[in-house]
N, C-alpha and C positions, 0 to 999 in steps of 0.2 A: 504493500500500500504506500502510495506517495505521501510525503509529509503534509502537503496541502490538503489532501483528501482526509487524512487522519484528523487534522486540526478542524476541518469543516464539520466532521462527524462529532468531534468533541463539543463544539458549540451547539450543535443540534441536541445532543444528549443533555447538556447542561440546561438548555432552555426548556426541554421537555420535563426534566426531573427537578428543576429549580436549583438543585445542589448535587454535587457528586464528589467523591473522594479520589485522591491521586491513586491509591491502591486499586480501586475499582477500575479506573481507566487503564492502568497498567496491565491489569488482567484482561480487560476487554480487547486491547490492541496488541497484546503480547510484546510489549516493549518495557524497558526499565522505568522505574518511577522517576528517575532523573530526567529521562526523555520527556515524560509527561509534564514535569515541572517546567522544562524549557518551553514546551508547547503552550502551557498556561501563561507563562510570563509574556510570550509573544502575543497571545490572544488578548491579554489584559491591556497591553500597550496599544493594541488595535481597537480597544474599547468594545470587545465582543463578549467579555465576561469579566467577573471579578474573582481574583484569587482569594481564598479563605485559608484558615489554619488547617492544612492537610487536604485541601481540595479547591473547588471553585463553585461559585454561585452565579445564577443568571443575572444579566444586566437588565433584564426586562420583566421583573416580577410585576404583577398587577399592583399598581401603587395604591389602589383602594383596599388592598388586603394587607393586614399586619403580618410581618414575618414572625414566626414562632420564636420564643426566647432561645430555645436550644439551637436554632439555626443562627440567630444573631450572635450567640456566644462564640462561634467559630469564624466570624467575619472580622478581618482586620484587627486581630487580637493584640498584636504588639503595639500597633498605633494607638488603640484605645487605652492600653495600659500606660503608655508614655503620657498620654493626655491626662489620665487620672492622676498620675504621680505629680504632674505639674499643677493640677488643680488643688491637690492636697496642700501644696505650699502656700496657698492663699487662705487657708483656714487657720484661725487663731483660737487659742483657749478662750472660752466664754462666748463664742459665736453661736448664733441661731441660724441654721442653714436648712435649705430644701435640697433634697436629692430626688430626682425623678426615677422612673422605672427603667431607665436605659441600662444596657450592659456596661457602658462607661461609668455610670454612677455606681454600679455594683463594684467595679474595680476600684473606684474611689473609696467606697465604704471599706473595702478590704485593706486599703492603705492608710486610712485615717488613724492617727495616733489616739490612744485611749486617754483623752483629756476631757475636762469638763466642757461640755457643749450640748446643744440640743439639735437633733436632726428630725425634720418633718419629712415624711416620705409616703408615697403611694405604692411602694414596691415591697413585695413580700421578701424577695431576695436580699434587698438592702437591709430591711428590718432584721432578718435572721442573721445576717453577717454582723451587724452591730450589736446583737444581743450578747455577744461574748465580751464586749467592751464596757466594763462596769461604770465608767465615769460619763459615758455618753447617754443622755436621755433621748429615747426614741419615741416619736409620736407618729402613729399611723393615721392616714386620712380616713380609713374605712371606705365603704362604698361597695359597688358592684365589682366582683372579681372577673377579670378577663384572663382566662386560662392560658391563652397563647403567650401573653406578656407577663403573667404572674403579677399583675398590677390591679389597683383599685381605681375605678373611674365612676362617672355618673353623678347625679345630683347630690348625693350624700357626700361623696368625695370632694366635689367642688365647694359645697357649703362649708365643709370643715376648714377649708383654706381661708374662708372669710374671717375666721376667728383668730388668725395668727398674722404676724408681720415679722419677717426675718430680715437679717442684714445681707444675706447672700443666698442666691439660688444657683444650683449647678444643674444644667438641663442639656439634654441632647435632643436631636430631632432627625427627621428623614432627609431634610434638605434645607439649604440656605441659599437664596437667590437675592442678589443686590436689589433688584427692582421689585421682585414678587414676594420678598420677605421669607419668613421662617415657616416651614410646613411639616406636616406629619402625614403618615399613610392612613391613619385612623382618626375619624372625627372626634371620638370620645377622648382619645389621647391629646388631640389638639386643644380641646376645650379645657382639660385639666392643666395642661402646660401653660396655657394663657393665664389661668388663675394663679399658677405658681409665679409667673413673671410679675403679675400685678401685686403679689404679696411680698415682693422682695425689693430692698433698697438697691441692690446690685445684682445684675444678671450675668452669669457666665455661661456661654454656650460651648459645650464640649463636642467638637465635630471633627471626625477624621476626614482625611483628604477626599474620600469618595462622596462626601455630602456637600461640598462647596460647589456653588453654581447650579445646584439641583432644585427642582420644584416637585413636591409631592401633592397628594390629593387635597388635603385640608389645611388651610391657612391657620397659623397660630397667631402671628403678629408681624409687624414690620421690623426691620433691623434697627430702627431708631429706638426701640425699647430694650436693646441689648447694650451692656456696658463693655463687655470683653468677649472675644472669641479665642478659644484654646484649640489649636489644631496640631498636626504632626508634620514631620519634615518632608513627607511626600506631597504635601499641599502644593498645588500649582502656584508658582511665584506671582503670576499675573493676577490670580484671584486674591491672593493675600494683599497685593499692592492696591487693588481696587477697593478692598475693605478698609484699608488704612486711609485711602483718599476720602472715604466717607466718615473719617474721624473716629473710626472704631479702633479700640485697642486690640491688637492681635498678638497672641503669644504662640510661638511655634515651639512645641515641646521637643527637647533634645531626645535622641534615641537612648533608651536606658541601658542598652548593651554597649554603648561607647565607653571606653575606659579613659 
């Protein structure tokens, strides 16, 4: 089989299945995993798919459907961890903060030091992670559970946010577009994230490189409601520059594996 033919079939498989692992593709095409990784790297550069931790995911999922948490956990893992570590540096003892139900927020919860602070969240994963940190007070929004994202949404969750005011909110989303604002794949997630933004004095958006310049199904708010964007070193330089020209503070997280 020609290389081009194999790569064409890889794209078709990824689009049909939404996600696939390197080991599966290696077996399907009877080539080494290293060969598959090179194929995926080339196809990602051509914007035909997105590489994930150990595999690849489709570039064309239905933006009106939320990606399950287990799938999000393996997408751009290193970049999300770098962003989370940079965000943790902005948290001080005594802070009252919001963490949303994103995987990046979960990585941030894992990295938070056990210091006196209050964390308000709609994420089951974040709440469970912080339960082992005795000095951190955790407040859950409650509400309707979305099984895919392990998060609480809906009127009860939104109403609970009206009762609090925090100094910092750390939020992720599906896409950030300079003209079209910040957006999510799910309308209920968009509504609660808008409430989180309204409840915070300072809003930090944690966005890996794949989300810059993108627009998803449901609008959260405009970029004027954001104080700072934390992204990773793979972020397109022109996108970062355009954000800075809009007078947004942009932090590019260093790679944690650098020595």
